[in-house]
N, C-alpha and C positions, 0 to 999 in steps of 0.2 A: 727723582725730586730734589731740589737742593736744601740742603740744612743750613739755615741762616742762624745767627746768634740772636736775631731780633724778630719778635713777633708782631701782631699788631699794635699800633701806636695809641696809647691812652690820650684822651682829651681833657686835658687839665687847663686850670687859668694860669697863663704863663707870666713870667718876669722877664721884661725885656732886657736884651743883652746883645751887644754888637760886637761881632768877631770878623777879623778877615782870615780867609782861608786861601792857601795856594791853589792856583788854578787846578793842578793834578788832583788836589783833595776834592775840590769842588767836583770835578768829572767822575771821580769815583763815588761820591755821595750821590750823584745823580744816577749813575750806574746802579748802585746798591739799591736805591730807589725804585728802579725800574724791576729789578729782580724781586725785591720784596713785594711789590705790588703783583706781579706775576705769581708768586708762591702762595701769597695770603689770599688773594682775590679782593684785598683792600687797597683802592686806588690811593696813591701817594703823591698828590699834586705838587706838595712843597717838600722837596728833599731836605730842606733845612730842619723840618720837624723830626727827623731821624736823629739829629745830632744829641739831643736829650737823652734819649733812649740808649744810644750807643755810649755816652758818658756814664749813666746810670749803671749799664751792664759793666762796664769797664772798672768802675770803682767798686761794684757787689762783687767782682771775682778777682781783685787785686788783694791777695792773701796779705800783704805786708800793710796795706791800707786798712784793710778790715780789723786786722789785729792791733794796730795803732789806734785806731778808731775806739775799739773796746777796752783798751788800757787806759786811755785818756777820759773815758766817760765816767762820770762822776753819779753815784745813785742820788736821787732827788728824794729828800725825806721832809714831811712836814710842809709847812706854809711858809712862804717868804716874809721876813718881820718888815713891818711896815713903820717907819718912824715919822714922827709927826710932832 
């Protein structure tokens, strides 16, 4: 059995974003969707739904990004002041 980096796709409320992909990337995305569908048993009718989990996985496993994000995160304390 093939060990893919993606598992079942979560169904969440989307934010609309339009991107253009090179034809070769789209062909690979369609092929990935077919393999994922066979290995998970979950039909993937729209290969575009793979893009979000792929980007999430990429960012979560990019050590430099995770480190930079942690160092830039500022702790939230108290309640924001309301001026009026």
